[in-house]
C-alpha positions as CSV (number, residue, x, y, z in Angstrom):
1,X,0.0,0.0,0.0
2,X,2.9,2.3,0.8
3,X,4.5,1.8,-2.6
4,X,1.2,2.3,-4.3
5,X,0.7,5.6,-2.5
6,X,4.2,6.7,-3.6
7,X,3.4,5.9,-7.2
8,X,0.3,8.0,-7.1
9,X,2.2,11.0,-5.8
10,X,0.7,14.1,-4.2
11,X,-2.9,15.0,-4.8
12,X,-3.4,17.1,-7.9
13,X,-5.9,19.9,-8.4
14,X,-7.7,21.3,-11.4
15,X,-7.6,25.0,-12.2
16,X,-10.9,26.8,-11.5
17,X,-13.1,27.9,-14.3
18,X,-12.9,31.5,-13.1
19,X,-9.1,31.4,-13.1
20,X,-9.1,30.0,-16.6
21,X,-11.4,32.8,-17.7
22,X,-9.0,35.3,-16.3
23,X,-6.2,33.8,-18.4
24,X,-8.4,33.7,-21.5
25,X,-9.2,37.4,-21.0
26,X,-5.4,38.2,-21.1
27,X,-5.0,36.1,-24.2
28,X,-7.9,37.7,-26.0
29,X,-6.4,41.2,-25.2
30,X,-3.0,40.0,-26.5
31,X,-4.5,38.8,-29.8
32,X,-6.6,42.0,-30.2
33,X,-3.4,44.0,-29.8
34,X,-1.6,41.8,-32.4
35,X,-4.4,42.5,-34.9
36,X,-3.9,46.2,-34.7
37,X,-0.8,46.2,-37.0
38,X,-0.8,42.7,-38.6
39,X,-3.1,40.8,-40.9
40,X,-5.3,37.9,-39.9
41,X,-3.1,35.4,-41.7
42,X,0.1,36.8,-40.0
43,X,-1.5,36.7,-36.6
44,X,-2.8,33.3,-37.2
45,X,0.5,31.8,-38.2
46,X,2.4,33.6,-35.5
47,X,0.0,32.5,-32.7
48,X,0.0,29.0,-34.0
49,X,3.8,28.8,-34.1
50,X,4.3,30.6,-30.8
51,X,1.8,28.3,-29.1
52,X,2.5,24.9,-30.7
53,X,6.0,25.5,-31.8
54,X,7.6,27.1,-28.8
55,X,5.3,27.3,-25.7
56,X,3.8,23.8,-25.8
57,X,7.1,21.9,-26.4
58,X,8.8,24.2,-23.8
59,X,5.9,23.3,-21.4
60,X,6.7,19.6,-22.0
61,X,10.4,20.1,-21.3
62,X,9.8,22.3,-18.2
63,X,7.6,19.6,-16.7
64,X,9.6,16.6,-17.8
65,X,13.1,17.8,-17.0
66,X,12.3,19.9,-14.0
67,X,9.4,17.9,-12.5
68,X,7.4,21.1,-12.3
69,X,3.6,21.5,-12.2
70,X,2.8,24.2,-9.6
71,X,0.3,26.2,-11.7
72,X,-0.5,26.9,-15.4
73,X,0.8,30.5,-15.3
74,X,4.2,29.4,-14.2
75,X,4.3,26.3,-16.4
76,X,3.4,28.1,-19.6
77,X,5.6,31.2,-18.9
78,X,8.6,29.1,-17.9
79,X,7.8,26.7,-20.7
80,X,7.9,29.6,-23.2
81,X,11.3,30.5,-21.9
82,X,12.6,27.0,-22.1
83,X,11.0,26.5,-25.6
84,X,12.6,29.7,-26.8
85,X,16.0,28.6,-25.4
86,X,15.6,25.2,-27.1
87,X,14.6,26.8,-30.4
88,X,17.7,29.0,-30.3
89,X,20.0,26.1,-29.6
90,X,18.5,24.0,-32.4
91,X,18.5,27.0,-34.8
92,X,22.2,27.6,-34.2
93,X,23.0,24.0,-34.9
94,X,20.8,23.7,-38.0
95,X,21.9,27.0,-39.4
96,X,25.6,26.0,-39.1
97,X,24.9,23.2,-41.7
98,X,22.5,25.3,-43.9
99,X,19.3,23.7,-42.6
100,X,17.9,26.7,-40.8
101,X,14.6,26.5,-42.6
102,X,14.1,23.1,-40.8
103,X,14.9,24.2,-37.3
104,X,11.4,23.6,-36.2
105,X,11.6,19.8,-36.6
106,X,12.5,19.3,-32.9
107,X,8.9,20.3,-32.0
108,X,7.0,17.3,-33.3
109,X,9.6,15.0,-31.8
110,X,9.2,16.4,-28.3
111,X,5.4,16.4,-28.6
112,X,5.3,12.9,-29.9
113,X,7.4,11.6,-27.1
114,X,5.2,13.4,-24.5
115,X,2.2,11.5,-25.8
116,X,3.7,8.1,-26.9
117,X,5.6,7.2,-23.7
118,X,3.3,6.4,-20.8
119,X,5.8,7.5,-18.1
120,X,6.5,10.8,-19.8
121,X,2.8,11.3,-20.5
122,X,2.0,10.8,-16.8
123,X,4.7,13.4,-15.8
124,X,3.8,16.0,-18.3
125,X,0.0,15.8,-18.8
126,X,-1.1,16.0,-15.2
127,X,-3.0,18.4,-13.0
128,X,-1.2,21.2,-11.2
129,X,-0.2,21.1,-7.6
130,X,-1.3,24.6,-6.6
131,X,-3.9,26.1,-8.9
132,X,-4.3,29.8,-8.7
133,X,-7.3,31.0,-6.8
134,X,-9.9,33.0,-8.7
135,X,-9.3,36.3,-6.9
136,X,-5.5,35.9,-7.4
137,X,-6.0,35.0,-11.1
138,X,-8.1,38.1,-11.8
139,X,-5.7,40.4,-9.9
140,X,-2.9,38.9,-12.0
141,X,-4.9,39.4,-15.2
142,X,-5.6,43.0,-14.2
143,X,-2.0,43.9,-13.4
144,X,-0.7,42.2,-16.5
145,X,-3.3,43.9,-18.7
146,X,-2.5,47.3,-17.4
147,X,1.2,46.9,-18.0
148,X,0.7,45.4,-21.5
149,X,-1.6,48.3,-22.5
150,X,1.0,50.9,-21.4
151,X,3.7,49.1,-23.3
152,X,1.5,48.9,-26.4
153,X,0.5,52.5,-26.2
154,X,4.1,53.7,-26.0
155,X,5.4,51.0,-28.2
156,X,3.6,49.7,-31.3
157,X,0.8,52.3,-30.8
158,X,3.4,55.1,-31.1
159,X,5.9,53.8,-33.7
160,X,3.8,51.9,-36.2
161,X,3.3,51.6,-39.1
162,X,7.0,51.1,-39.8
163,X,8.9,52.5,-42.7
164,X,6.3,54.9,-43.9
165,X,7.2,58.3,-42.3
166,X,10.9,59.4,-42.2
167,X,10.1,61.8,-39.4
168,X,8.5,59.0,-37.3
169,X,11.0,56.2,-36.6
170,X,13.4,54.6,-34.2
171,X,16.7,53.6,-35.8
172,X,17.5,50.9,-33.2
173,X,14.6,48.8,-34.5
174,X,16.0,48.8,-38.0
175,X,19.3,47.8,-36.4
176,X,17.6,44.8,-34.7
177,X,15.9,43.9,-38.0
178,X,19.2,44.0,-39.9
179,X,20.8,41.6,-37.4
180,X,17.8,39.3,-37.7
181,X,18.1,39.4,-41.5
182,X,21.7,38.4,-41.1
183,X,20.7,35.6,-38.7
184,X,18.5,34.1,-41.4
185,X,21.5,33.3,-43.5
186,X,24.8,33.8,-41.6
187,X,26.4,31.9,-38.7
188,X,27.7,33.8,-36.9
189,X,25.8,37.0,-37.7
190,X,27.4,39.8,-39.6
191,X,27.2,43.6,-39.9
192,X,24.9,43.7,-42.9
193,X,25.0,47.5,-43.1
194,X,28.8,47.6,-43.3
195,X,29.8,45.0,-45.9
196,X,28.9,42.0,-43.8
197,X,32.0,42.2,-41.5
198,X,31.8,39.9,-38.4
199,X,29.5,41.2,-35.6
200,X,30.3,40.4,-32.0
201,X,27.0,41.0,-30.2
202,X,24.4,39.2,-28.0
203,X,22.4,38.0,-31.0
204,X,20.2,35.1,-29.8
205,X,17.0,37.2,-30.1
206,X,17.8,37.6,-33.7
207,X,18.4,33.8,-34.2
208,X,15.0,33.2,-32.5
209,X,13.3,35.7,-34.7
210,X,15.0,34.2,-37.8
211,X,13.7,30.8,-36.8
212,X,10.2,32.2,-36.5
213,X,10.5,33.8,-39.9
214,X,11.6,30.6,-41.6
215,X,8.8,28.6,-39.9
216,X,6.0,31.1,-40.5
217,X,7.2,33.0,-43.6
218,X,6.2,36.2,-41.8
219,X,8.2,39.3,-42.9
220,X,10.9,40.4,-40.4
221,X,9.4,43.9,-40.3
222,X,6.1,42.5,-38.9
223,X,7.8,40.1,-36.5
224,X,10.1,42.7,-34.9
225,X,7.9,45.8,-35.0
226,X,4.5,44.2,-34.3
227,X,4.5,40.6,-33.0
228,X,7.5,39.1,-31.1
229,X,7.5,41.6,-28.3
230,X,4.2,40.5,-26.8
231,X,4.7,36.8,-26.0
232,X,8.1,37.5,-24.6
233,X,6.7,40.2,-22.4
234,X,3.7,38.2,-21.2
235,X,5.9,35.3,-20.3
236,X,8.2,37.6,-18.4
237,X,5.2,38.9,-16.4
238,X,4.2,35.3,-15.6
239,X,7.7,34.5,-14.3
240,X,7.7,37.6,-12.1
241,X,4.5,36.2,-10.6
242,X,6.0,32.7,-10.3
243,X,9.1,34.0,-8.6
244,X,7.1,36.0,-6.1
245,X,4.9,33.0,-5.1
246,X,8.0,31.1,-3.9
247,X,8.3,33.7,-1.1
248,X,4.6,34.3,-0.3
249,X,3.1,30.8,0.3
250,X,0.3,31.8,2.7
251,X,-2.4,34.4,3.0
252,X,-0.6,36.0,5.9
253,X,2.4,36.5,3.6
254,X,0.5,38.1,0.8
255,X,-0.1,35.0,-1.3
256,X,-3.2,36.6,-3.0
257,X,-1.9,40.0,-3.9
258,X,1.9,40.0,-3.7
259,X,2.5,38.3,-7.1
260,X,0.1,40.5,-9.1
261,X,1.5,43.6,-7.4
262,X,5.1,42.5,-8.3
263,X,4.0,42.3,-12.0
264,X,2.7,45.9,-11.8
265,X,5.8,47.2,-10.0
266,X,8.2,45.4,-12.2
267,X,6.4,46.6,-15.3
268,X,5.8,50.2,-14.5
269,X,7.4,51.1,-11.2
270,X,10.9,51.6,-10.0
271,X,11.3,55.3,-9.7
272,X,9.2,58.0,-7.9
273,X,9.2,61.0,-10.3
274,X,8.7,64.3,-8.4
275,X,10.1,66.5,-11.1
276,X,7.7,67.8,-13.7
277,X,10.1,68.1,-16.6
278,X,12.9,65.8,-15.8
279,X,12.8,62.0,-15.7
280,X,14.8,60.1,-13.1
281,X,15.8,57.1,-15.0
282,X,13.4,54.5,-16.5
283,X,14.3,51.1,-15.1
284,X,11.0,49.2,-15.3
285,X,10.5,46.4,-17.9
286,X,8.0,48.5,-19.8
287,X,10.7,51.0,-20.8
288,X,12.6,48.5,-23.0
289,X,10.0,45.8,-23.7
290,X,9.3,47.0,-27.2
291,X,12.3,49.1,-28.4
292,X,15.0,46.7,-27.0
293,X,13.9,43.2,-28.0
294,X,17.2,41.8,-26.8
295,X,16.4,43.1,-23.3
296,X,12.9,41.7,-23.5
297,X,14.3,38.2,-24.2
298,X,17.1,38.8,-21.6
299,X,14.6,39.6,-18.8
300,X,12.6,36.4,-19.7
301,X,15.7,34.2,-19.6
302,X,17.0,35.9,-16.4
303,X,13.7,35.3,-14.6
304,X,13.5,31.7,-15.7
305,X,17.1,31.2,-14.3
306,X,16.1,32.8,-11.0
307,X,13.2,30.5,-10.6
308,X,15.3,27.4,-11.2
309,X,18.2,28.7,-9.0
310,X,15.8,29.4,-6.1
311,X,14.4,25.9,-6.2
312,X,17.9,24.4,-6.5
313,X,19.2,26.4,-3.5
314,X,16.3,25.3,-1.4
315,X,16.6,21.6,-2.5
316,X,18.8,20.2,-5.2
317,X,16.2,17.6,-6.0
318,X,15.5,16.6,-8.7
319,X,19.0,17.0,-10.0
320,X,17.6,17.1,-13.6
321,X,16.8,20.7,-12.9
322,X,20.5,21.4,-13.4
323,X,19.9,20.6,-17.1
324,X,17.4,23.5,-17.2
325,X,20.0,25.7,-15.5
326,X,22.7,24.9,-17.9
327,X,20.6,25.3,-21.0
328,X,19.2,28.6,-19.8
329,X,22.6,29.9,-18.8
330,X,24.1,29.0,-22.2
331,X,21.3,30.9,-23.9
332,X,21.6,33.8,-21.4
333,X,25.2,34.2,-22.6
334,X,24.0,35.3,-26.0
335,X,20.6,36.7,-25.1
336,X,21.9,39.7,-23.1
337,X,25.4,40.3,-21.8
338,X,24.2,41.7,-18.5
339,X,22.7,38.4,-17.2
340,X,25.6,36.1,-16.4
341,X,27.5,38.7,-14.3
342,X,24.4,39.2,-12.2
343,X,23.8,35.4,-11.9
344,X,27.4,34.8,-10.9
345,X,27.4,37.5,-8.3
346,X,24.1,36.1,-6.8
347,X,25.7,32.7,-6.6
348,X,28.8,34.2,-5.0
349,X,26.8,36.0,-2.3
350,X,24.8,32.9,-1.6
351,X,28.0,30.9,-1.3
352,X,29.4,33.3,1.3
353,X,26.2,33.2,3.2
354,X,26.0,29.4,3.3
355,X,29.6,29.1,4.3
356,X,29.2,31.6,7.2
357,X,26.1,29.7,8.4
358,X,27.9,26.4,8.0
359,X,25.5,25.0,5.5
360,X,26.2,23.1,2.3
361,X,27.7,25.3,-0.3
362,X,27.7,22.7,-3.1
363,X,24.9,24.2,-5.1
364,X,26.1,27.8,-4.9
365,X,29.7,26.8,-5.7
366,X,28.7,24.7,-8.8
367,X,26.3,27.4,-10.0
368,X,28.9,30.1,-9.5
369,X,31.6,28.2,-11.4
370,X,29.2,27.4,-14.1
371,X,28.2,31.1,-14.5
372,X,31.9,32.1,-14.6
373,X,32.9,29.5,-17.1
374,X,30.0,30.3,-19.5
375,X,30.7,34.0,-19.1
376,X,34.3,33.6,-20.0
377,X,33.4,31.4,-23.0
378,X,30.9,34.0,-24.2
379,X,33.4,36.8,-23.9
380,X,35.6,34.9,-26.4
381,X,33.1,33.1,-28.7
382,X,30.3,35.6,-28.8
383,X,31.8,39.0,-28.0
384,X,35.3,38.4,-29.3
385,X,36.8,40.0,-26.2
386,X,34.9,43.3,-27.0
387,X,33.1,45.2,-24.3
388,X,31.0,47.2,-26.7
389,X,32.2,50.5,-25.3
390,X,31.6,49.6,-21.6
391,X,34.1,51.2,-19.3
392,X,34.7,51.1,-15.5
393,X,34.0,54.7,-14.4
394,X,32.4,54.8,-11.0
395,X,29.3,57.1,-10.7
396,X,29.6,58.4,-14.3
397,X,26.0,57.3,-14.7
398,X,24.9,60.3,-12.6
399,X,26.5,62.7,-15.1
400,X,24.7,61.1,-18.0
401,X,21.2,61.0,-16.4
402,X,18.8,64.0,-16.8
403,X,19.1,65.6,-13.4
404,X,22.7,66.4,-14.0
405,X,22.0,68.6,-16.9
406,X,19.3,70.4,-15.0
407,X,21.7,71.0,-12.1
408,X,24.7,71.8,-14.3
409,X,25.2,75.3,-12.8
410,X,24.9,74.0,-9.2
411,X,28.0,73.1,-7.2
412,X,28.3,69.4,-6.6
413,X,25.8,68.7,-9.4
414,X,27.0,65.1,-9.8
415,X,26.4,64.5,-6.1
416,X,22.9,66.1,-6.2
417,X,22.1,64.1,-9.3
418,X,23.1,60.9,-7.5
419,X,21.2,61.7,-4.4
420,X,17.9,62.5,-6.2
421,X,18.2,59.5,-8.5
422,X,19.0,57.0,-5.8
423,X,16.3,58.4,-3.5
424,X,13.8,58.0,-6.4
425,X,14.8,54.4,-6.9
426,X,14.9,53.7,-3.2
427,X,11.3,54.9,-2.7
428,X,10.1,52.9,-5.6
429,X,11.6,49.7,-4.0
430,X,11.2,50.6,-0.4
431,X,9.7,47.2,0.5
432,X,13.3,45.9,0.4
433,X,13.8,47.4,3.8
434,X,11.4,44.9,5.3
435,X,12.6,41.6,3.9
436,X,13.4,40.4,7.4
437,X,15.1,37.1,8.1
438,X,12.7,34.6,6.5
439,X,14.0,31.1,6.9
440,X,13.6,28.2,4.5
441,X,12.2,24.9,5.6
442,X,14.7,22.7,7.4
443,X,17.5,25.3,7.4
444,X,18.9,27.8,9.9
445,X,19.5,31.4,9.1
446,X,18.2,33.4,6.2
447,X,16.8,31.6,3.2
448,X,19.8,31.2,0.7
449,X,17.3,31.7,-2.2
450,X,16.5,35.2,-0.8
451,X,20.3,35.9,-0.4
452,X,20.8,34.8,-4.0
453,X,18.2,37.2,-5.3
454,X,19.6,40.0,-3.1
455,X,23.0,39.4,-4.7
456,X,21.5,39.4,-8.1
457,X,19.8,42.7,-7.4
458,X,22.9,44.3,-5.8
459,X,25.0,43.3,-8.8
460,X,22.5,45.1,-11.1
461,X,22.8,48.3,-9.1
462,X,26.6,48.0,-8.9
463,X,26.9,47.3,-12.7
464,X,25.0,50.5,-13.3
465,X,26.9,52.6,-10.8
466,X,30.4,51.4,-11.6
467,X,30.4,51.4,-15.4
468,X,29.5,53.7,-18.2
469,X,28.7,53.4,-21.9
470,X,27.4,55.7,-24.6
471,X,23.7,56.1,-24.6
472,X,23.6,55.2,-20.8
473,X,23.5,51.5,-21.8
474,X,24.9,50.6,-18.4
475,X,21.3,51.0,-17.2
476,X,20.6,47.6,-18.7
477,X,22.3,46.1,-15.6
478,X,19.7,47.5,-13.3
479,X,16.9,47.0,-15.8
480,X,17.8,43.3,-15.9
481,X,17.8,43.1,-12.1
482,X,14.8,45.3,-11.6
483,X,12.1,42.5,-11.9
484,X,14.0,40.7,-9.1
485,X,14.1,43.9,-7.1
486,X,10.3,44.3,-7.6
487,X,9.8,40.7,-6.4
488,X,11.9,41.3,-3.3
489,X,10.2,44.7,-2.6
490,X,6.7,43.1,-2.8
491,X,7.8,40.3,-0.6
492,X,9.1,42.8,1.9
493,X,5.9,44.8,1.8
494,X,4.0,41.5,2.4
495,X,6.2,40.8,5.4
496,X,5.5,44.2,6.8
497,X,1.7,44.0,6.2
498,X,1.8,40.5,7.7
499,X,2.8,42.0,11.1
500,X,-0.7,43.5,11.3
501,X,-2.1,40.0,11.7
502,X,-5.1,40.7,9.5
503,X,-5.8,38.9,6.2
504,X,-7.8,42.0,5.2
505,X,-4.7,44.1,5.2
506,X,-4.7,43.8,1.4
507,X,-7.3,46.6,1.6
508,X,-4.7,48.8,3.3
509,X,-2.2,48.1,0.5
510,X,-4.8,48.9,-2.2
511,X,-6.1,52.0,-0.5
512,X,-2.6,53.4,0.2
513,X,-1.5,52.7,-3.4
514,X,-4.5,54.5,-5.0
515,X,-4.2,57.4,-2.6
516,X,-0.5,57.5,-3.3
517,X,-1.1,57.8,-7.0
518,X,-3.5,60.7,-6.5
519,X,-1.3,62.4,-3.9
520,X,1.8,62.3,-6.1
521,X,-0.1,63.5,-9.1
522,X,-1.3,66.5,-7.0
523,X,2.3,67.1,-5.7
524,X,3.7,67.0,-9.3
525,X,1.1,69.5,-10.5
526,X,1.5,71.9,-7.6
527,X,5.3,71.9,-7.8
528,X,5.6,72.1,-11.6
529,X,6.6,75.7,-11.5
530,X,9.2,75.4,-8.8
531,X,12.8,75.5,-9.8
532,X,15.4,73.0,-8.6
533,X,14.8,69.7,-7.0
534,X,14.2,70.7,-3.3
535,X,10.6,72.0,-3.7
536,X,9.3,69.1,-5.8
537,X,10.8,66.6,-3.4
538,X,9.3,68.3,-0.3
539,X,5.9,68.2,-2.0
540,X,6.2,64.5,-2.8
541,X,7.5,63.6,0.7
542,X,4.6,65.6,2.2
543,X,2.1,63.8,-0.1
544,X,3.4,60.4,0.8
545,X,3.4,61.3,4.5
546,X,-0.1,62.5,4.5
547,X,-1.3,59.4,2.7
548,X,0.4,57.1,5.2
549,X,-0.9,59.0,8.2
550,X,-4.5,59.1,6.9
551,X,-4.5,55.3,6.0
552,X,-2.9,54.4,9.4
553,X,-5.5,56.4,11.3
554,X,-8.3,55.0,9.3
555,X,-7.0,51.5,10.0
556,X,-7.2,52.1,13.8
557,X,-10.5,54.0,13.6
558,X,-11.9,50.8,12.0
559,X,-10.5,48.9,14.9
560,X,-8.3,46.6,12.8
561,X,-5.5,44.7,14.6
562,X,-1.9,45.7,14.6
563,X,0.3,48.6,15.6
564,X,-0.4,52.1,14.1
565,X,3.3,52.4,13.5
566,X,3.3,49.2,11.4
567,X,0.1,50.4,9.6
568,X,1.8,53.8,8.9
569,X,5.0,52.1,7.5
570,X,3.0,49.7,5.4
571,X,0.9,52.5,3.9
572,X,4.0,54.6,3.2
573,X,5.7,51.8,1.5
574,X,2.6,50.8,-0.6
575,X,2.0,54.5,-1.5
576,X,5.7,54.9,-2.6
577,X,5.9,51.7,-4.6
578,X,2.6,51.9,-6.3
579,X,3.0,55.7,-6.6
580,X,6.1,55.1,-8.7
581,X,3.9,53.8,-11.5
582,X,2.2,57.3,-11.8
583,X,4.2,58.7,-14.7
584,X,4.1,55.6,-16.8
585,X,0.4,55.4,-16.3
586,X,0.0,59.1,-17.2
587,X,2.0,58.3,-20.3
588,X,-1.0,56.5,-21.8
589,X,-2.6,59.8,-22.5
590,X,0.2,62.4,-22.1
591,X,3.1,62.8,-24.5
592,X,4.8,65.0,-21.9
593,X,4.7,62.3,-19.3
594,X,5.8,59.7,-21.8
595,X,8.9,61.7,-22.7
596,X,10.1,61.4,-19.1
597,X,10.1,57.6,-19.2
598,X,9.7,56.3,-22.8
599,X,11.5,57.0,-26.0
600,X,9.7,59.0,-28.7
601,X,9.8,58.8,-32.5
602,X,12.4,60.8,-34.3
603,X,13.9,61.5,-37.7
604,X,15.8,59.2,-39.9
605,X,13.4,56.6,-41.2
606,X,12.4,55.6,-44.7
607,X,9.5,56.7,-46.8
608,X,7.1,54.1,-48.1
609,X,8.8,54.4,-51.6
610,X,12.3,53.9,-50.2
611,X,11.1,50.9,-48.2
612,X,9.3,49.5,-51.2
613,X,12.5,49.7,-53.2
614,X,14.5,47.9,-50.6
615,X,11.9,45.1,-50.4
616,X,12.0,44.8,-54.2
617,X,15.7,44.3,-53.9
618,X,15.1,41.4,-51.5
619,X,12.7,39.7,-53.8
620,X,14.9,40.1,-56.9
621,X,18.3,39.3,-55.6
622,X,20.1,36.4,-53.9
623,X,21.2,36.2,-50.3
624,X,24.8,37.5,-49.9
625,X,24.8,39.7,-53.0
626,X,26.5,42.9,-52.1
627,X,24.7,46.3,-52.4
628,X,26.2,49.8,-52.6
629,X,24.3,52.9,-51.6
630,X,24.7,56.6,-51.2
631,X,22.6,56.8,-48.0
632,X,24.7,56.8,-44.8
633,X,23.2,59.4,-42.4
634,X,19.8,59.5,-40.8
635,X,20.6,63.1,-39.8
636,X,23.3,65.3,-41.3
637,X,23.8,68.7,-39.9
638,X,26.8,71.0,-39.6
639,X,29.2,68.5,-41.1
640,X,28.2,65.9,-38.5
641,X,26.6,62.6,-39.6
642,X,24.4,60.4,-37.4
643,X,25.3,57.1,-39.1
644,X,22.6,54.9,-37.6
645,X,21.4,54.2,-41.0
646,X,20.3,50.5,-41.1
647,X,17.0,50.2,-42.9
648,X,18.3,49.3,-46.4
649,X,20.1,46.3,-45.0
650,X,17.2,45.5,-42.8
651,X,14.5,45.6,-45.5
652,X,16.6,44.1,-48.4
653,X,18.2,41.4,-46.1
654,X,21.4,41.9,-48.2
655,X,24.8,43.1,-47.1
656,X,25.5,46.8,-48.0
657,X,29.1,47.9,-48.7
658,X,28.8,51.0,-46.6
659,X,25.4,52.1,-45.4
660,X,25.8,53.3,-41.8
661,X,28.7,52.4,-39.5
662,X,27.2,53.0,-36.1
663,X,26.8,49.9,-33.8
664,X,29.7,48.1,-35.5
665,X,32.6,46.7,-33.5
666,X,35.1,49.1,-35.2
667,X,32.9,52.1,-34.4
668,X,32.8,51.1,-30.8
669,X,36.5,50.6,-30.6
670,X,37.2,54.1,-32.0
671,X,34.6,55.7,-29.7
672,X,36.1,54.0,-26.7
673,X,39.6,55.3,-27.5
674,X,38.5,58.8,-28.5
675,X,35.7,59.2,-25.9
676,X,33.4,60.2,-28.7
677,X,29.7,59.4,-29.5
678,X,29.9,56.2,-31.6
679,X,26.9,57.3,-33.7
680,X,28.6,60.6,-34.6
681,X,32.2,59.5,-35.4
682,X,33.2,60.0,-39.1
683,X,33.9,56.9,-41.2
684,X,37.4,55.7,-40.6
685,X,38.3,55.0,-44.3
686,X,37.6,58.3,-46.0
687,X,39.0,57.1,-49.4
688,X,36.7,54.0,-49.4
689,X,33.7,56.1,-48.6
690,X,34.6,58.7,-51.2
691,X,35.0,56.0,-53.9
692,X,31.6,54.5,-52.9
693,X,29.8,57.8,-53.2
694,X,31.6,58.8,-56.4
695,X,29.8,56.0,-58.2
696,X,26.5,57.9,-57.5
697,X,27.6,61.5,-57.8
698,X,30.2,61.4,-60.6
699,X,30.0,57.9,-62.1
700,X,32.8,56.7,-64.5
701,X,33.6,53.3,-65.8
702,X,36.5,53.2,-63.4
703,X,34.3,54.0,-60.4
704,X,31.8,51.2,-61.4
705,X,34.7,48.8,-61.9
706,X,36.0,49.5,-58.4
707,X,32.6,48.5,-57.0
708,X,32.5,45.4,-59.2
709,X,35.9,44.3,-57.9
710,X,34.7,44.9,-54.4
711,X,31.9,42.3,-55.1
712,X,29.0,44.8,-55.5
713,X,26.2,43.6,-57.6
714,X,23.5,46.2,-56.9
715,X,23.3,50.0,-56.5
716,X,20.6,51.5,-54.3
717,X,20.4,55.2,-55.2
718,X,18.5,57.2,-52.5
719,X,17.5,60.5,-54.0
720,X,16.7,62.0,-50.6
721,X,20.2,61.2,-49.4
722,X,21.8,63.4,-52.1
723,X,22.0,64.1,-55.8
724,X,22.3,61.1,-58.1
725,X,23.9,61.7,-61.5
726,X,21.7,60.9,-64.5
727,X,24.8,59.6,-66.2
728,X,24.8,56.5,-63.9
729,X,22.3,54.7,-66.1
730,X,24.9,54.7,-68.9
731,X,27.1,52.3,-67.0
732,X,24.7,50.1,-65.1
733,X,21.3,48.5,-65.8
734,X,18.2,50.2,-64.4
735,X,16.1,47.6,-62.6
736,X,13.6,49.4,-60.4
737,X,12.6,53.1,-59.9
738,X,10.3,54.8,-57.3
739,X,9.7,58.4,-56.4
740,X,12.6,58.4,-53.8
741,X,14.9,55.6,-54.8
742,X,16.3,53.8,-57.9
743,X,17.9,50.4,-58.1
744,X,20.6,49.5,-60.6
745,X,22.3,46.3,-61.4
746,X,26.0,46.2,-62.4
747,X,26.2,44.4,-65.7
C-alpha cells in the first residue's frame, strides 16, 4: 500500500473555471493588440507557431526535466522561456549546416514523445499542484493587462506603421531587424549595413526571430515591429508572478496579492518621479519591452534562471533541474550580456552566506563556477573580447542622467544628481527594507534563495553605478535586475503587512496605493513651476506622509488589529511603490509624461517608396549579393553625420558595402579610445567612402569597376540622401525606380 501511494504521488488539483477565464481574457487582449498592426493570416501563423512550436514543447520540457507543475501560469511562462531557449540552440545547430529552414523539426519529436511514452505522459500531462485561486487570477490578469496596455501605447501604438514616415521612426529597431536578417543566412551574424563584417553581439534574439521567420514565412518587419515583443513580455510577467509566489506561500504573507503587485511594480514602477520636466531614469521592464527586444528576451531568460536557482538552492532535487539551469545559462550568454555577471554575483553572495552559516555550499559553488565559465566562454566566442564600449567609471551614470544637466550650474551637481536618482529608486523599491530574516524549511539562518536574489539585485545596481557606456546603456544592468528587485520589494511589503495580523490588510495596500497615485499627481502638479529639486521633493514627501498618516489612522478607527506604526509604515511603502507607477500610467494619454520615461519617435526613417524599393531588392536578388548605396546618415547637420542608417540592409536582407557604420565593433573601438559618441564619429576609411559615393555623384567606368571588384552587384540610389547623377544609367542597368529611390544592377 505504501509503494502504491508513492506511485500515485501528491494529490493534484484542477484550475478553477474563473481562473481559466482570467487567463483567457489576457490572451484575448493580446490577440486583439496583435491584430492592430498585422493581418489575420500573419497573426494566425504567429500565434500557431508561438503556441504549438515554442510554448507547448517548452511546457513539456519544463515539466519533464524539472518535474514542475505548480500552476499553469508558471508552467506556460517558464515553458515559453525553455521553448525559446531550445529553439535558439536548435537553430544555431541547424543554421551551421545550412538547414535553418528546418529548425522547427524538434517540436513534433518532443510532442510525440510526450504522448507516446506512458511514463513521460504521466509526468507531463497531469493536473497542477497549486492552482491559482480565482481572486488571485483576476488580480494577476488585471495587473498584467495594465502593464501590457501601457507598453503597447508607447510601443507599437506610437511607432507603427513602420517605414512609412521618415520623421516618425526609431533607428534601433532597424538595427535589430538588420541583425535578424543576417541571422536568417549567416552563422555567426554579420554587420549587414557595413559590408557583412563579423559582428560580436548578443544575437540570440535575432536567431530566435529568424527561426520564427523561416517557420511562419512572416516578414521580419512585422515580426520585430508588431509581433514578437508581446509573448516575450507576457511570459516575463508570468515569471515575475511565479518567482514571487515562492516567497509568499500563505495568505498572511500576501499570497493573494503580492504576485500580481510585483507584476505591476516590475512593469511600470521603480522610480518615484517628483520633477515635472525631468525623468529620473526608466528602469522598469516597460521601458525596454518594445524598443529593445534583446532586453525583452534577456529579462525572460534571467527570470527563468532565477526560478530554477531558487528551487535548487532550497533543494537540489530533482537534479535534472541542473539541465534546465545549464541550457538557460548558455542561452543567457548570447541573449543579453548583463545576465551572467548578475547570476554569478548572486551565486557568490549565496556561497558566502551558506559558508558563514555552516550550510552546504555545493549548489552555490557549482552554480557560480558554471556562470563564470560560461561568461568567459561567451566573452571569447560571442563577443570576441569586446566590451561594446563599456568602461569602468564609477558614478559616471549620474553625469549622464537627466538631473545632472538640470543641475549643471549647481556646485556638486553630480552628487545632487546621484542623491535624487538614488532616492527616487529607493522609494520605488522601499519594500526591500522589510525583507526580514525569512527562513527556508529545514534550514537555519536566512533563506539562501533570498540571499541569491539580493546578490542578483545588488549586482545590477553596482553594474549601473560602476560602469559607463554611450547612450547610458549601463542602465541595462539594473533593468535586468529590476524585476527581481520588484519581487523582493513586494515580498518585503507582504512581510510588513503580515505584522498587522489581519488577512484583510490587502485593503490597506490597495487604498494606500491608490491614494499615493492621487497624492503624487497633485504634488507634481503643484510643484511644476518650482525651480530646482528641493521643492518638488518636499511636495512629494509631504504627499506620501499625509497618505500614510490618513490610512494608518483609518485603520485604527476601523479597529483593525496591529500597531499604528506598522500600519503607517505599510501605507507609506505601498504608496511609494505603487505611486512610482504614476508617470508611466500618465504616459498612456500624455506625451509630456511619456517623454520622461519612454523613447519617442524621431527623424531618420524611410519613406514608403524607399522601403518598397528595398523590399523589391530582397525579392529580386540572392542572399549574400552585395549592395552599394549613397545613403549613410539619418541626420546630417553642420558636417556631423548620425550614421545609424540600417534600414536598407534590414529591408533588403542583403549586405551593404557602406550604409551606416554605427553599432559596429570598429565604431565602438574608435569611440572608446577617443571618448566620442559612436553614432557621430566619421567613417574611418575616407577614401573608401569617397569611392563609394563617387559612383553615384560622378560615375565613371573606373568607379563602377572598383565597386565590381569589391563584389558589388546592386546599387541602391537614394534621391533623398543626395543628388544622383543621371549619367549613372549609362554604366549600369536600371532595374527598379520609385519616387525616392532607384535600383541599378552592375552588368
